[in-house]
C-alpha positions, 0 to 999 in steps of 0.5 A: 161487934167492935165499934164502927169508925166514928161511932165509939163510946168511951167507957171512962165517961159513961161508966161513972155517969151510970154508976148508982143509977142502974142496978149492979152498974158499978165500975166501967162496962165492957161496951160492944156495938150491935151491927144491925139497924141503919139509923139509931146506934145501939150498944151492949153494956156488960158489967163485971157483975154479969148484968147487961144493958142496952144503950140507944142514941141517935146517929151522928150528924144532923137528924130530921126533926121529930126523928130519932127521938130518944126522949119519946122512945124512953117515955114509951118503953119506961111504961109500955112493958107493963101492958105489952110484954114484948116491949123492953123496959127502959130504965134511964134517959139522959139529955146531957150531951157532955156524957156521950155527945147526944141524948141517949137512954138505957134499957133492958137486954132481950135475947131472941132471934131477929130475922132479916133477909133470910130465915135462919138455919134454926128455923129451917133456913126457909125450907120449913113451911110451918116455921115460915107460916109462924113467922108471918102469923106472929107479925100480924098477931103481935101487931093486933095485940099492940093495937089493942093496948089502952094507952090510958092504962100506962099514961100514954093517952096524951102521946101524939095528936090523933086528930088529923093524923094522916094529913099531918103524916103525909105533909111531914114525910113529904117535908122530910123527903125535901130536906133529904133529897140530893137531886130532883125526883119528879115521881116523888112530887107526884106521889106526895100529891096523890097521897094528899089528895086521896086521904082515907077516913081513919078508924079510931086511933090506937097506939102506933109503932110507926115502923112495924116490920119483922127485923124490928122484932125478936122471936124465941130461939125455939119458936118462930111463932113467939115474939119476945121483943119489939124494938125501935120505938122512937116514932111511937105515937097515937094515930091510925092503926092501919098506917102500921099495917100498911108499912108492914105490907109494903115490905111483904113481897110475894112469890113471883114478884120482882125483888124490890130494892129493899126487902128485909122479910123472907116473905116469898118462902113457902108457907109465909102468908100472902099480903091478902092473907095477912090483911084478912088475919088482921081484920078478923082478929082486930075487927077493923075494916081494911078495904082502904088498905091499898092507900096505906100500902103506897104510903108505907112504901113512900115512908120507907123511901124517905127513911132510906134517903135520910140515911143516904144523905148523911153519907152523901154529906160525909156525916158517916163513913159507913159504906153500907149507905153508899147505894141508898140514894139509888135505892130510895129513888127506885122505891119512890118510882115503884110506889108511884107505879102502884099509886097510878094503878089505883087511879 
């Protein structure tokens, strides 16, 4: 798509900087913006030679500490592709703000189908139970494959701090909420206290994506059961693998359930696994105990609410003019209330 207002990139500055640093990146690239995603900004760079690259940068305006970390995302993607094929390869990182006004990195382009709110027509438009089943299975199976990666094989054994991971995560996401909130939401305080008071014991740490969901994945054009790419690695670390599963399942809405404020997955279509089936498939394929998964499910809802609020506060402060963000403050509060309701049911 053409640039959104205020999110332009200047080819006259970017082109000379990239020349000679990337294969066949000569001359000024044609630049387009990818419209998907609500946080980091993503652009297509197309050169006269026919080669294409993807550029990622943080959103405009102040961002939460440790979020939108381009250096971390580049570090991970510059090596992870060697042992986890769905990870796109990153080629270059730049921390010089004089180039485009923010840190950025450039990675390879992967082509595939990103499934968001609905199943696309090429996969039956939701009317093909077999295709829907494949979409739900590839989510779990690719996550199991990722959690099986040995970070030491690609030099990521020092990424993050697994010890005390969950306590630090709850504290960190609570602080993010406080920094981004635009008014008092009592349910948020209650929910944060509930999470901190009921921390489960963690299994051995693995690499952790931290935002695992269907619309951060691309599947093959001819097969909804084959993952060709996983995106958005700026929060990747080492820690409790069930945090990834909980975040995923907190968006996994089943037939007969009320539609929540945010649900990027068509998980109510016929054939799509239920949450229980998905959890069981993960447990069987990974060998991990998922008996404490309800806590992670609530924590996943809390994280999503915080992310939505962080997006909204930039709109609230006038740091972005993207009209998509106008209702997100209300959405974040509804998510917090829903998560608190689930927590209360667990005791």
